[in-house]
Each structure stands twice: as C-alpha cells, then as structure tokens.
PALUM-325367 format. One line per 2 residues: for each residue x, y, z of N, C-alpha, C, O. Coordinates in Angstrom, 3 decimals. Each point is the difference from the previous one (the first is absolute). Example, Ala and Ser with C-alpha at 12.3 -4.5 7.8 and 13.67 -1.06 7.14 Angstrom:
2
13.190,-5.690,7.800,-0.890,1.190,0.000,0.900,1.200,0.000,1.036,-0.019,0.665  -1.386,1.069,-1.385,0.820,1.190,0.060,-0.770,1.090,0.730,0.509,1.108,0.169
This chain:
103
-13.467,-6.051,-9.653,0.135,-1.443,-0.071,-0.616,-0.521,-1.291,0.626,-0.800,-0.696  -1.824,1.228,0.364,-0.664,-0.484,-1.213,0.775,0.396,-1.256,0.150,-0.817,-0.908
0.334,2.027,0.844,0.691,0.486,-1.195,1.354,-0.673,-0.194,0.349,-0.379,-1.118  0.420,0.228,2.204,1.369,-0.509,-0.102,0.104,-1.505,0.277,0.986,-0.635,-0.375
-1.997,0.073,1.024,0.032,-1.423,0.319,0.752,-0.331,1.280,0.204,-1.174,0.309  0.206,2.178,0.430,0.685,-0.195,1.286,-0.143,1.272,0.817,-0.456,1.029,-0.498
0.850,-1.116,1.755,-0.096,1.180,0.868,1.343,0.371,0.612,0.052,0.723,0.995  1.029,-1.211,-1.580,1.336,0.324,0.505,0.492,1.247,-0.738,0.700,-0.096,-1.008
-1.075,1.251,1.521,0.237,1.286,-0.649,1.401,0.511,0.328,0.381,0.037,1.170  0.389,0.358,-2.183,1.323,0.571,0.279,-0.108,1.228,0.901,-0.974,0.750,-0.069
1.977,-0.557,0.905,-0.027,1.063,0.998,-0.268,1.375,-0.601,-0.750,0.780,0.586  1.328,-0.463,-1.718,-0.112,1.353,-0.567,-1.159,0.151,-0.984,-0.093,1.016,-0.689
-0.787,-2.008,0.615,-1.092,0.044,-0.971,-1.019,1.070,0.355,-0.510,0.052,1.119  0.221,0.808,-2.104,-1.022,1.035,0.160,-1.255,-0.437,-0.732,0.067,-0.533,-1.108
-1.194,0.760,1.725,-1.289,-0.292,-0.603,-0.867,1.235,0.192,-0.335,0.355,1.130  -0.032,0.303,-2.229,-0.785,1.238,0.060,0.663,1.037,0.911,-0.675,0.695,0.759
2.005,-0.601,-0.846,0.749,0.986,0.769,0.251,-0.380,1.453,0.586,0.784,0.746  -1.017,-1.967,-0.331,0.177,-0.453,1.379,1.056,-1.100,0.012,-0.015,-0.902,-0.838
0.932,0.991,1.802,1.043,-1.019,0.108,-0.596,-1.249,0.645,0.049,-0.179,1.217  -0.610,-0.675,-2.064,-0.676,-1.197,0.471,0.958,-0.972,0.669,-0.340,-0.603,1.017
1.534,0.445,-1.577,0.981,-0.912,0.582,0.384,0.397,1.416,0.105,-0.854,0.881  0.103,2.127,-0.663,0.343,0.509,1.332,-1.147,-0.262,0.971,0.217,-0.458,1.122
-1.446,0.753,-1.567,-1.167,-0.196,0.858,-0.146,-1.469,0.382,-0.250,-0.321,1.162  0.407,-0.569,-2.137,-0.133,-1.426,0.280,1.083,-0.485,0.956,-0.267,-0.830,0.869
1.478,1.337,-1.022,1.063,-0.376,0.927,-0.329,0.448,1.426,0.296,-0.705,0.964  -0.903,1.870,-0.844,-0.410,0.489,1.323,-1.065,-0.920,0.609,-0.028,-0.212,1.213
-0.853,-0.334,-2.072,-1.017,-0.916,0.512,0.658,-1.268,0.535,-0.437,-0.545,1.013  1.495,0.069,-1.694,0.753,-1.158,0.507,0.580,0.306,1.379,-0.068,-0.823,0.912
0.638,2.017,-0.775,0.597,0.385,1.277,-1.059,0.081,1.098,0.219,-0.462,1.120  -1.374,1.056,-1.454,-1.077,0.113,0.983,-0.474,-1.378,0.447,-0.264,-0.209,1.184
0.153,-0.736,-2.123,-0.446,-1.344,0.364,1.002,-0.643,0.959,-0.394,-0.612,0.993  1.687,0.751,-1.287,1.029,-0.570,0.878,-0.080,0.594,1.400,0.251,-0.686,0.991
-0.603,1.966,-0.918,-0.086,0.692,1.294,-1.349,-0.221,0.683,-0.200,0.439,1.132  -0.731,-1.121,-1.818,-1.332,-0.215,0.556,-0.874,1.237,-0.048,-0.952,0.115,0.771
1.264,0.819,-1.670,-0.714,1.273,-0.070,-0.848,0.157,-1.269,-0.579,1.063,-0.226  0.501,-2.103,-0.595,-0.762,0.091,-1.241,-1.482,-0.192,0.273,-0.387,-0.941,0.693
-0.435,1.813,-1.223,-1.444,-0.088,0.118,-0.488,-1.328,-0.583,0.421,-0.397,-1.086  -1.305,-0.282,1.808,-0.497,-1.312,-0.431,-0.646,0.044,-1.380,0.205,-0.905,-0.807
-0.979,1.943,0.530,-0.677,0.072,-1.300,1.009,0.167,-1.132,-0.190,-0.554,-1.082  1.246,1.301,1.315,1.051,0.169,-1.003,0.704,-1.335,-0.244,0.278,-0.362,-1.143
0.004,-0.360,2.215,0.658,-1.294,-0.128,-0.874,-0.981,-0.794,0.505,-0.733,-0.850  -1.807,0.721,1.127,-0.910,-0.896,-0.727,-0.043,0.333,-1.486,-0.011,-0.897,-0.842
-0.014,2.178,0.525,-0.028,0.417,-1.409,1.283,-0.445,-0.703,-0.050,-0.555,-1.098  1.190,0.797,1.728,1.272,-0.393,-0.601,0.118,-1.520,-0.105,0.499,-0.516,-1.001
-0.947,-0.190,2.012,-0.013,-1.467,-0.067,-0.865,-0.465,-1.172,0.344,-0.952,-0.700  -1.463,1.634,0.501,-0.943,-0.371,-1.051,0.559,0.095,-1.410,-0.466,-0.691,-0.906
1.461,1.545,0.719,0.605,0.118,-1.338,1.304,-0.791,-0.102,0.719,0.102,-0.994  -0.422,-0.884,2.023,1.210,-0.821,-0.048,1.271,0.785,0.262,1.059,-0.332,-0.531
-1.158,1.367,1.343,1.155,0.836,0.313,1.128,-0.835,0.602,-0.249,-0.871,0.833  1.482,1.134,-1.250,1.172,-0.708,0.499,0.481,0.722,1.268,0.542,1.103,-0.067
-0.752,-1.747,1.218,0.400,0.613,1.271,1.478,-0.188,0.280,0.640,0.905,0.537  -0.090,-2.034,-0.880,1.405,-0.295,0.288,0.808,0.036,-1.286,-0.249,-0.781,-0.918
1.200,1.671,0.851,0.892,0.098,-1.147,1.263,-0.798,0.276,0.283,-0.354,1.145  0.470,0.074,-2.197,1.304,-0.627,0.215,0.836,0.958,0.841,-0.264,1.203,0.012
1.253,-1.715,0.682,0.785,0.856,0.899,0.705,1.124,-0.767,0.112,1.112,0.516  0.368,-1.380,-1.743,0.638,1.057,-0.792,-1.000,1.085,-0.374,0.282,1.191,0.128
-1.463,-1.619,-0.597,-1.033,0.963,-0.388,-0.488,0.784,1.208,-0.221,1.209,-0.077  0.055,-1.911,1.197,-0.465,0.665,1.207,1.010,1.042,0.470,-0.380,1.103,0.395
1.661,-1.449,-0.438,1.028,0.954,0.417,0.023,1.202,-0.946,0.108,1.143,0.444  -0.208,-1.404,-1.735,0.005,1.095,-0.980,-1.204,0.913,0.225,0.139,1.223,-0.017
-1.324,-1.809,0.229,-1.196,0.805,0.238,0.100,0.782,1.301,-0.379,1.170,0.049  0.885,-1.804,1.006,0.154,0.682,1.278,0.962,1.182,-0.131,-0.282,1.100,0.477
1.412,-1.341,-1.126,0.977,1.076,-0.177,-0.562,1.114,-0.870,0.280,1.176,0.234  -1.066,-1.538,-1.227,-0.625,1.015,-0.851,-0.968,0.854,0.806,-0.066,1.214,-0.192
-0.690,-1.843,1.098,-0.895,0.762,0.885,0.791,0.970,0.867,-0.390,1.154,0.177  1.498,-1.636,0.358,0.843,0.864,0.822,0.525,1.179,-0.808,0.088,1.120,0.505
0.260,-1.377,-1.760,0.496,1.079,-0.853,-1.107,1.021,-0.293,0.258,1.203,-0.023  -1.477,-1.676,-0.200,-1.130,0.909,-0.215,-0.219,0.852,1.250,-0.237,1.203,-0.102
0.316,-1.821,1.277,-0.122,0.754,1.256,1.110,1.040,0.124,-0.247,1.144,0.381  1.480,-1.559,-0.708,1.143,0.916,0.046,-0.246,1.184,-0.933,0.203,1.155,0.374
-0.641,-1.459,-1.585,-0.237,1.051,-0.997,-1.085,0.969,0.466,0.127,1.210,-0.189  -1.189,-1.733,0.793,-1.060,0.869,0.506,0.485,0.917,1.111,-0.440,1.144,0.112
1.341,-1.651,0.700,0.524,0.770,1.127,1.070,0.998,-0.439,0.006,1.148,0.444  0.898,-1.592,-1.318,1.158,0.814,-0.373,-0.181,0.788,-1.305,0.815,0.858,-0.337
-1.894,-1.165,-0.389,-0.315,0.641,-1.282,1.026,-0.306,-1.081,0.154,0.766,-0.951  0.551,-1.892,1.096,0.879,-0.534,-1.041,0.232,-1.468,0.331,-0.261,-0.441,1.119
0.749,-0.306,-2.089,0.188,-1.442,0.231,1.465,-0.415,-0.021,0.309,-1.179,-0.177  0.586,2.132,0.355,1.427,-0.294,-0.027,0.504,-0.241,1.428,0.714,0.826,0.568
-1.101,-1.975,0.000,0.410,-0.319,1.370,1.518,-0.183,0.051,0.559,-0.710,-0.836  0.116,1.338,1.803,1.448,-0.188,0.129,0.334,-1.477,0.189,-0.793,-0.749,0.572
1.947,0.334,-1.043,0.373,-1.404,0.046,-0.017,-0.557,1.426,-0.254,-1.191,0.183  0.514,2.011,0.816,0.033,-0.486,1.386,-1.346,0.145,0.719,-0.084,-0.222,1.208
-0.968,0.594,-1.945,-1.316,0.204,0.627,-0.640,-1.328,0.389,-0.100,-0.921,-0.810  -0.330,0.842,2.069,-0.706,-1.177,0.516,-1.388,0.440,0.421,-0.160,0.979,0.728
-0.839,-1.711,-1.191,-1.389,0.320,0.327,-0.709,-1.274,0.444,0.028,-1.010,-0.703  -0.653,1.060,1.854,-0.698,-1.166,0.564,0.901,-1.230,0.038,-0.461,-1.115,-0.247
1.735,1.310,0.553,0.943,-1.107,0.109,0.517,-0.527,-1.328,0.764,-0.964,-0.022  -1.163,1.576,-1.082,0.411,-0.430,-1.344,1.031,0.988,-0.538,-0.176,1.213,0.109
1.243,-1.734,-0.684,1.027,0.851,-0.609,-0.518,0.501,-1.346,0.407,-0.474,-1.061  -1.311,1.441,1.133,-0.696,0.491,-1.185,0.947,0.643,-0.996,-0.123,-0.235,-1.202
1.056,1.033,1.667,0.939,0.666,-0.908,0.865,-0.993,-0.758,0.225,0.156,-1.200  0.251,-1.156,1.884,0.806,-1.040,-0.634,-0.822,-0.775,-1.022,0.477,-0.278,-1.100
-1.712,-0.071,1.458,-0.886,-0.711,-0.916,-0.272,0.836,-1.243,0.015,-0.517,-1.117  -0.263,1.811,1.312,-0.271,0.892,-1.127,1.201,0.063,-0.939,-0.168,-0.035,-1.219
1.369,0.125,1.767,1.215,0.017,-0.825,0.104,-1.287,-0.812,0.353,0.038,-1.179  -0.657,-1.180,1.801,0.036,-1.277,-0.723,-0.997,-0.007,-1.153,0.309,-0.481,-1.090
-1.501,1.014,1.331,-1.017,0.043,-1.055,0.450,0.887,-1.151,-0.190,-0.342,-1.168  0.784,1.478,1.498,0.478,0.913,-1.035,1.111,-0.640,-0.817,0.039,0.155,-1.221
0.873,-0.877,1.886,1.088,-0.667,-0.712,-0.526,-1.125,-0.896,0.509,-0.193,-1.104  -1.516,-0.549,1.563,-0.583,-1.056,-0.824,-0.688,0.563,-1.230,0.036,-0.614,-1.067
-0.663,1.775,1.204,-0.682,0.623,-1.137,0.965,0.539,-1.040,-0.376,0.194,-1.157  1.631,0.053,1.562,1.008,0.497,-0.949,0.510,-1.092,-0.908,0.527,0.284,-1.075
-0.678,-1.556,1.498,0.533,-1.134,-0.761,-0.847,-0.292,-1.209,0.301,-0.923,-0.756
C-alpha cells in the first residue's frame, strides 16, 4: 500500500515469488464466507484494502482463481471449452480470454 499508493493488487501479481493477488482474492472469499481471521481482516482494513471489486473485476478474479485451482489439479491450464467448475463455464471463459489477447 505504501509503495503503490493503493491495495488493489492485480490477480497475477507476484511479490517476492508469492502470488499476492491470488492470496488477497482468497481473503476476499474468506470474508464473504465468514471464515476470515479477525486479525487478518483488521490488518487489511488498516491498509485500506479494497474488499468489494467491480463486478467485472470480481468475475475475472474469481475465474482466475478457478483456473489456478484447475491448473493445480490437472497440471496444465488448458481447460476444455466445455469445462464447468463451481458452476462457472471456465473453459468458455478461458477461450474468450485467449481470443481477446490475440487482438
């Protein structure tokens, strides 16, 4: 927060080899589920952590988390186009992301 002036960390941001963006997104999920440790929540609140993202950013971060989970389980990140994970059409979303990156 002090270095960048904000705490809205991109999902894929690495800090000292640790995926900070992924970790922070997990903290958002834990808070929504009521499972976040109080001391962790106070620390994040203290630095002005952004708990609620825009719906587009939140969906992108959620889908990215699902893709990381898929990759950890399958040992690759090439989810088939018809793959559905946790009710999300992950394969279709991944294809859309790949097509957008080609433009």
